[in-house]
Backbone as a printed PyTorch tensor [residue, N CA C, xyz], in Angstrom:
tensor([[[107.5440,  93.8110,  90.1450],
         [106.1890,  94.1310,  90.5590],
         [105.3790,  94.5210,  89.3260]],

        [[104.1570,  94.0160,  89.2340],
         [103.2630,  94.3890,  88.1450],
         [101.8270,  94.4210,  88.6690]],

        [[100.8790,  94.6960,  87.7840],
         [ 99.4860,  94.8440,  88.2180],
         [ 98.9340,  93.5820,  88.8690]],

        [[ 99.4550,  92.4300,  88.5110],
         [ 98.9620,  91.1800,  89.0880],
         [ 99.3580,  91.0050,  90.5500]],

        [[100.3450,  91.7690,  91.0080],
         [100.7820,  91.6430,  92.3980],
         [100.1130,  92.6660,  93.3200]],

        [[ 99.3050,  93.5710,  92.7700],
         [ 98.6320,  94.5730,  93.5990],
         [ 97.5720,  93.9210,  94.4780]],

        [[ 97.5160,  94.3550,  95.7460],
         [ 96.5150,  93.8570,  96.6920],
         [ 95.7340,  95.0340,  97.2600]],

        [[ 94.4160,  94.9830,  97.1570],
         [ 93.5780,  96.0370,  97.7230],
         [ 93.8750,  96.1510,  99.2130]],

        [[ 94.1040,  97.3670,  99.6720],
         [ 94.3930,  97.6280, 101.0780],
         [ 95.8690,  97.6450, 101.4160]],

        [[ 96.7250,  97.1980, 100.5000],
         [ 98.1720,  97.1930, 100.7500],
         [ 98.7600,  98.5660, 100.4180]],

        [[ 99.8200,  98.9220, 101.1340],
         [100.4800, 100.2080, 100.9240],
         [101.5740, 100.0790,  99.8760]],

        [[101.5800, 101.0460,  98.9700],
         [102.6000, 101.1630,  97.9300],
         [103.1250, 102.5930,  97.9740]],

        [[104.1020, 102.8910,  97.1540],
         [104.7550, 104.1920,  97.2100],
         [104.8070, 104.8070,  95.8240]],

        [[104.3260, 106.0480,  95.7320],
         [104.3750, 106.7840,  94.4710],
         [105.6930, 107.5400,  94.4390]],

        [[106.4430, 107.3280,  93.3680],
         [107.7450, 107.9620,  93.2090],
         [107.6070, 109.1280,  92.2420]],

        [[108.0430, 110.2900,  92.6810],
         [108.1060, 111.4720,  91.8240],
         [109.5160, 112.0310,  91.9210]],

        [[109.8500, 112.8950,  91.0070],
         [111.1750, 113.5200,  91.0330],
         [111.0230, 115.0210,  90.8560]],

        [[111.8270, 115.7790,  91.5940],
         [111.8030, 117.2290,  91.5020],
         [112.6070, 117.7300,  90.3070]],

        [[113.4250, 116.8600,  89.7290],
         [114.2910, 117.2770,  88.6210],
         [114.2190, 116.2630,  87.4830]],

        [[114.5700, 116.7190,  86.2870],
         [114.4920, 115.8370,  85.1180],
         [115.5620, 114.7600,  85.1340]],

        [[116.6400, 114.9520,  85.8790],
         [117.7100, 113.9530,  85.9550],
         [117.3970, 112.8460,  86.9620]],

        [[116.2860, 112.9670,  87.6460],
         [115.8530, 111.9700,  88.6390],
         [116.8850, 111.7730,  89.7530]],

        [[117.3660, 112.8990,  90.2770],
         [118.3070, 112.8430,  91.3930],
         [117.6540, 113.2410,  92.7190]],

        [[116.4130, 113.7150,  92.6680],
         [115.7340, 114.2160,  93.8650],
         [114.3640, 113.5540,  93.9920]],

        [[114.3210, 112.3390,  94.5620],
         [113.0470, 111.6150,  94.6070],
         [112.1080, 112.1040,  95.7020]],

        [[110.8330, 112.0140,  95.3930],
         [109.7820, 112.2030,  96.3800],
         [109.0910, 110.8620,  96.5510]],

        [[108.8070, 110.4720,  97.7680],
         [108.2190, 109.1610,  98.0470],
         [106.9490, 109.3760,  98.8650]],

        [[105.8140, 108.9660,  98.3140],
         [104.5330, 109.1770,  98.9830],
         [103.8090, 107.8450,  99.1820]],

        [[103.4710, 107.5020, 100.4350],
         [102.7310, 106.2590, 100.6590],
         [101.2850, 106.3970, 100.1800]],

        [[100.7990, 105.3560,  99.5170],
         [ 99.4250, 105.3130,  99.0330],
         [ 98.9050, 103.8920,  99.2000]],

        [[ 97.6090, 103.7550,  99.2960],
         [ 96.9910, 102.4480,  99.5080],
         [ 96.2080, 102.0760,  98.2450]],

        [[ 96.4420, 100.8530,  97.7670],
         [ 95.7550, 100.4140,  96.5550],
         [ 94.2760, 100.2200,  96.8510]],

        [[ 93.4340, 100.8960,  96.0590],
         [ 91.9910, 100.8510,  96.2690],
         [ 91.2710,  99.9640,  95.2610]],

        [[ 91.8560,  99.7530,  94.0910],
         [ 91.2130,  98.8830,  93.1110],
         [ 91.3530,  99.3940,  91.6920]],

        [[ 90.8110,  98.6170,  90.7730],
         [ 90.9090,  98.9150,  89.3490],
         [ 89.5890,  99.5020,  88.8480]],

        [[ 89.7020, 100.5160,  88.0070],
         [ 88.5480, 101.1470,  87.3520],
         [ 87.4480, 101.5320,  88.3410]],

        [[ 87.8280, 102.2200,  89.4050],
         [ 86.8500, 102.6530,  90.4100],
         [ 85.9210, 103.7250,  89.8730]],

        [[ 86.4320, 104.5300,  88.9810],
         [ 85.6540, 105.6030,  88.3850],
         [ 85.3870, 105.2120,  86.9350]],

        [[ 84.8170, 106.0810,  86.1690],
         [ 84.5290, 105.7550,  84.7710],
         [ 85.7890, 105.2770,  84.0720]],

        [[ 85.7210, 104.1230,  83.3940],
         [ 86.9080, 103.6120,  82.7090],
         [ 87.3010, 104.5290,  81.5530]],

        [[ 88.5850, 104.5550,  81.2170],
         [ 89.0260, 105.3780,  80.0910],
         [ 88.2980, 104.9690,  78.8090]],

        [[ 88.0640, 105.9230,  77.9060],
         [ 87.3230, 105.6210,  76.6810],
         [ 88.0030, 104.5840,  75.7900]],

        [[ 89.3160, 104.4360,  75.9220],
         [ 90.0250, 103.4670,  75.0790],
         [ 89.9300, 102.0380,  75.6200]],

        [[ 89.2360, 101.8560,  76.7420],
         [ 89.0510, 100.5220,  77.2980],
         [ 90.2050, 100.0180,  78.1490]],

        [[ 91.2390, 100.8230,  78.3300],
         [ 92.3750, 100.3990,  79.1500],
         [ 91.9930, 100.4300,  80.6290]],

        [[ 92.7590,  99.7480,  81.4340],
         [ 92.5000,  99.6980,  82.8760],
         [ 93.2190, 100.8440,  83.5750]],

        [[ 92.6120, 101.3470,  84.6380],
         [ 93.2360, 102.3410,  85.5100],
         [ 93.2730, 101.7310,  86.9030]],

        [[ 94.4130, 101.8850,  87.5600],
         [ 94.6300, 101.3370,  88.8930],
         [ 94.6490, 102.5080,  89.8630]],

        [[ 93.7430, 102.4890,  90.8440],
         [ 93.5660, 103.6390,  91.7260],
         [ 94.1720, 103.3960,  93.1010]],

        [[ 94.8460, 104.4400,  93.5780],
         [ 95.5000, 104.4420,  94.8770],
         [ 94.9520, 105.6200,  95.6660]],

        [[ 94.6840, 105.3880,  96.9490],
         [ 94.1520, 106.4230,  97.8340],
         [ 95.2790, 106.9370,  98.7140]],

        [[ 95.2620, 108.2460,  98.9800],
         [ 96.3020, 108.8000,  99.8470],
         [ 96.2130, 108.1890, 101.2390]],

        [[ 97.3760, 107.9520, 101.8390],
         [ 97.4460, 107.2540, 103.1240],
         [ 96.7740, 108.0360, 104.2510]],

        [[ 96.8590, 109.3590, 104.2260],
         [ 96.2600, 110.1600, 105.2930],
         [ 94.7470, 109.9550, 105.3270]],

        [[ 94.0990, 109.9750, 104.1640],
         [ 92.6410, 109.8110, 104.1820],
         [ 92.2280, 108.3750, 104.5050]],

        [[ 93.0940, 107.3980, 104.2380],
         [ 92.7850, 106.0250, 104.6580],
         [ 92.7380, 105.9680, 106.1800]],

        [[ 93.6960, 106.6220, 106.8300],
         [ 93.7360, 106.6420, 108.2950],
         [ 92.5390, 107.4110, 108.8530]],

        [[ 92.1710, 108.5120, 108.2080],
         [ 91.0720, 109.3420, 108.7160],
         [ 89.6930, 108.7830, 108.3980]],

        [[ 89.5080, 108.2990, 107.1640],
         [ 88.1640, 107.9480, 106.7050],
         [ 88.0010, 106.4900, 106.2910]],

        [[ 89.0920, 105.7380, 106.2440],
         [ 89.0340, 104.3600, 105.7760],
         [ 89.2230, 104.2710, 104.2740]],

        [[ 89.5170, 103.0820, 103.8320],
         [ 89.6780, 102.8380, 102.4040],
         [ 88.3110, 102.9140, 101.7490]],

        [[ 88.1840, 103.6920, 100.7180],
         [ 86.8920, 103.9590, 100.0900],
         [ 86.1870, 102.7540,  99.5310]],

        [[ 86.8810, 101.6430,  99.3590],
         [ 86.2460, 100.4660,  98.7760],
         [ 85.9130,  99.4130,  99.8190]],

        [[ 86.1600,  99.6900, 101.0970],
         [ 85.9000,  98.6980, 102.1400],
         [ 84.5640,  98.9500, 102.8240]],

        [[ 84.0300,  97.9190, 103.3940],
         [ 82.8410,  97.9920, 104.2380],
         [ 81.6360,  98.5680, 103.5120]],

        [[ 81.5870,  98.3890, 102.2000],
         [ 80.4340,  98.8380, 101.4380],
         [ 80.2750, 100.3390, 101.3850]],

        [[ 81.3290, 101.0770, 101.6730],
         [ 81.2250, 102.5290, 101.6310],
         [ 80.9610, 102.9730, 100.2010]],

        [[ 80.0100, 103.8530, 100.0490],
         [ 79.6910, 104.3450,  98.7150],
         [ 80.6130, 105.5130,  98.3850]],

        [[ 81.2240, 105.4530,  97.2240],
         [ 82.0740, 106.5520,  96.7880],
         [ 81.2460, 107.4470,  95.8860]],

        [[ 81.2650, 108.7180,  96.1630],
         [ 80.5820, 109.6800,  95.3230],
         [ 81.6270, 110.6720,  94.8440]],

        [[ 82.2860, 110.3500,  93.7430],
         [ 83.3870, 111.1950,  93.3120],
         [ 82.9430, 112.5680,  92.8360]],

        [[ 83.7190, 113.5570,  93.2270],
         [ 83.5840, 114.8970,  92.6820],
         [ 84.7530, 115.0210,  91.7280]],

        [[ 84.4770, 115.2500,  90.4880],
         [ 85.5490, 115.2100,  89.5120],
         [ 85.8980, 113.7570,  89.2650]],

        [[ 87.1390, 113.5010,  88.9650],
         [ 87.5260, 112.1360,  88.5980],
         [ 88.2320, 111.3970,  89.7120]],

        [[ 88.8560, 112.1110,  90.6410],
         [ 89.7450, 111.4040,  91.5520],
         [ 89.5760, 111.7620,  93.0210]],

        [[ 88.3800, 112.0880,  93.4530],
         [ 88.1940, 112.3240,  94.8790],
         [ 86.7280, 112.1250,  95.2420]],

        [[ 86.4850, 112.0160,  96.5180],
         [ 85.1130, 112.0740,  97.0140],
         [ 85.0680, 113.1070,  98.1360]],

        [[ 85.7050, 114.2480,  97.8850],
         [ 85.7690, 115.3120,  98.8730],
         [ 84.3820, 115.8810,  99.1270]],

        [[ 84.1320, 116.2020, 100.3830],
         [ 82.8660, 116.8040, 100.7640],
         [ 82.8140, 118.2400, 100.2500]],

        [[ 81.7290, 118.6240,  99.5940],
         [ 81.6280, 120.0160,  99.1560],
         [ 81.4970, 120.9780, 100.3310]],

        [[ 81.1270, 120.4600, 101.5060],
         [ 80.9500, 121.3140, 102.6770],
         [ 82.2650, 121.7210, 103.3210]],

        [[ 83.1860, 120.7550, 103.4540],
         [ 84.4140, 121.0670, 104.1850],
         [ 85.6890, 120.6850, 103.4440]],

        [[ 85.5740, 120.1410, 102.2430],
         [ 86.7650, 119.7880, 101.4670],
         [ 87.5110, 118.5740, 101.9820]],

        [[ 86.9310, 117.8600, 102.9520],
         [ 87.5880, 116.6670, 103.4780],
         [ 87.0830, 115.4350, 102.7490]],

        [[ 87.9310, 114.4440, 102.6760],
         [ 87.5370, 113.1980, 102.0480],
         [ 88.7380, 112.4520, 101.5160]],

        [[ 88.4690, 111.5180, 100.6490],
         [ 89.5210, 110.6750, 100.0910],
         [ 89.9970, 111.2530,  98.7630]],

        [[ 91.2920, 111.1100,  98.5140],
         [ 91.8620, 111.5390,  97.2380],
         [ 92.4860, 110.3220,  96.5830]],

        [[ 92.2280, 110.1520,  95.2960],
         [ 92.7150, 108.9910,  94.5530],
         [ 93.6060, 109.4400,  93.4010]],

        [[ 94.5660, 108.5900,  93.0710],
         [ 95.4040, 108.7910,  91.8920],
         [ 95.2410, 107.5720,  91.0110]],

        [[ 94.9380, 107.8030,  89.7470],
         [ 94.8190, 106.7100,  88.7960],
         [ 96.1180, 106.5240,  88.0360]],

        [[ 96.5100, 105.2850,  87.8520],
         [ 97.7470, 104.9710,  87.1260],
         [ 97.4800, 103.8940,  86.0910]],

        [[ 98.2710, 103.9290,  85.0330],
         [ 98.1800, 102.9240,  83.9780],
         [ 99.0840, 101.7520,  84.3210]],

        [[ 98.8520, 100.6280,  83.6610],
         [ 99.5910,  99.3960,  83.9590],
         [101.0990,  99.5860,  83.8490]],

        [[101.5630, 100.3290,  82.8470],
         [103.0110, 100.4730,  82.6620],
         [103.6780, 101.3100,  83.7560]],

        [[102.9000, 102.0050,  84.5740],
         [103.4700, 102.7820,  85.6740],
         [103.7060, 101.9340,  86.9270]],

        [[103.0160, 100.7970,  87.0150],
         [103.1540,  99.9360,  88.1870],
         [104.5220,  99.2610,  88.1280]],

        [[105.2990,  99.4260,  89.1880],
         [106.6600,  98.9000,  89.2200],
         [107.6910,  99.9490,  88.8460]],

        [[107.2260, 101.1080,  88.3480],
         [108.1320, 102.2030,  87.9800],
         [107.7990, 103.4370,  88.8220]],

        [[106.6170, 104.0130,  88.6050],
         [106.1740, 105.1690,  89.3860],
         [105.4740, 104.7350,  90.6710]],

        [[104.9680, 103.5120,  90.6930],
         [104.3460, 102.9250,  91.8830],
         [105.1460, 101.6810,  92.2320]],

        [[105.7110, 101.6610,  93.4420],
         [106.5420, 100.5220,  93.8450],
         [106.1350, 100.0490,  95.2350]],

        [[106.5820,  98.8480,  95.5860],
         [106.3370,  98.3420,  96.9320],
         [107.5300,  98.6860,  97.8270]],

        [[107.4020,  98.3860,  99.0960],
         [108.4300,  98.7400, 100.0730],
         [109.7770,  98.1090,  99.7420]],

        [[109.7630,  96.9020,  99.2200],
         [111.0200,  96.2190,  98.9030],
         [111.7920,  96.9070,  97.7840]],

        [[111.1090,  97.6440,  96.9190],
         [111.7740,  98.3240,  95.8050],
         [112.3410,  99.6900,  96.1910]],

        [[111.9170, 100.2390,  97.3200],
         [112.3610, 101.5900,  97.6960],
         [113.8750, 101.7430,  97.8160]],

        [[114.6000, 100.8090,  98.4280],
         [116.0550, 100.9960,  98.5130],
         [116.7100, 101.1510,  97.1360]],

        [[116.2660, 100.3920,  96.1480],
         [116.8430, 100.4980,  94.8040],
         [116.5040, 101.8440,  94.1670]],

        [[115.2890, 102.3420,  94.4080],
         [114.8880, 103.6450,  93.8770],
         [115.7700, 104.7400,  94.4610]],

        [[115.9230, 104.7340,  95.7810],
         [116.7340, 105.7560,  96.4500],
         [118.2000, 105.6170,  96.0570]],

        [[118.7130, 104.3910,  96.0080],
         [120.1060, 104.1820,  95.6150],
         [120.3480, 104.6710,  94.1880]],

        [[119.4150, 104.4200,  93.2890],
         [119.5580, 104.9080,  91.9150],
         [119.6310, 106.4220,  91.8650]],

        [[118.7980, 107.0920,  92.6570],
         [118.8300, 108.5570,  92.7060],
         [120.1500, 109.0540,  93.2790]],

        [[120.6590, 108.3730,  94.2960],
         [121.9490, 108.7540,  94.8870],
         [123.0580, 108.6100,  93.8550]],

        [[123.0710, 107.5080,  93.1290],
         [124.1190, 107.2880,  92.1240],
         [124.0530, 108.3440,  91.0200]],

        [[122.8430, 108.6800,  90.5560],
         [122.7090, 109.7210,  89.5290],
         [123.1540, 111.0700,  90.0800]],

        [[122.7870, 111.3590,  91.3330],
         [123.1790, 112.6310,  91.9450],
         [124.6950, 112.7250,  92.0930]],

        [[125.3330, 111.6440,  92.5320],
         [126.7980, 111.6300,  92.6470],
         [127.4380, 111.8950,  91.2950]],

        [[126.9550, 111.2070,  90.2640],
         [127.5240, 111.3550,  88.9210],
         [127.3730, 112.7740,  88.3910]],

        [[126.3420, 113.4770,  88.8360],
         [126.0900, 114.8440,  88.3670],
         [126.5580, 115.9010,  89.3630]],

        [[127.2970, 115.4920,  90.3880],
         [127.8100, 116.4530,  91.3670],
         [126.7450, 117.0220,  92.2800]],

        [[125.7480, 116.2240,  92.5980],
         [124.6480, 116.6280,  93.4730],
         [124.0500, 117.9680,  93.0270]],

        [[123.3590, 117.9550,  91.9010],
         [122.8140, 119.2060,  91.3500],
         [121.7850, 119.8470,  92.2710]],

        [[121.5980, 121.1360,  92.0630],
         [120.6050, 121.9060,  92.8130],
         [119.4820, 122.3000,  91.8570]],

        [[118.3140, 122.4920,  92.3920],
         [117.1930, 122.9350,  91.5650],
         [117.3800, 124.3870,  91.1660]],

        [[116.9190, 124.7090,  89.9800],
         [116.9240, 126.0980,  89.5240],
         [115.5950, 126.3700,  88.8390]],

        [[115.3610, 127.6260,  88.5700],
         [114.1110, 128.0080,  87.9190],
         [114.0460, 127.3730,  86.5340]],

        [[112.8870, 126.8170,  86.2140],
         [112.7020, 126.1860,  84.9120],
         [112.6360, 127.2410,  83.8170]],

        [[113.1080, 126.8550,  82.6460],
         [113.0380, 127.7450,  81.4880],
         [111.8090, 127.3830,  80.6760]],

        [[111.2500, 128.3570,  80.0060],
         [110.0800, 128.0950,  79.1850],
         [108.8040, 128.4810,  79.9050]],

        [[107.7080, 128.1750,  79.2640],
         [106.3960, 128.5480,  79.8000],
         [105.7350, 127.3530,  80.4620]],

        [[105.0670, 127.6100,  81.5640],
         [104.2660, 126.5910,  82.2290],
         [102.8620, 126.6860,  81.6840]],

        [[102.2920, 125.5600,  81.4080],
         [100.9270, 125.5570,  80.8700],
         [ 99.9600, 125.2170,  81.9670]]])
């Protein structure tokens, strides 16, 4: 999977991990909204934006039906009155297929986490050392 296979309106999955060993995956459904929806990065690179699935169900995809997006900050169009609205995540091209995957890739992602967890004896989370910034 790469940026050329992304389809506006299609659901993809953002993969995160609770641990540095990547044994505890988090899987979040998101809908592809488009490229460079907000101000493009100063270096001229492309950003690929995904909208959270809950707000797509509640408010629709922000790029459909001529809906005007009025972003507050860089990645949302939340209403200042009630805090409701769409939330977007921007990703770079090299993250597509790694941190953002399609449904067909999910079994391999989960299986990889299971194999790493088995090899490490199913580790448990502990308090991080160092300072949080």
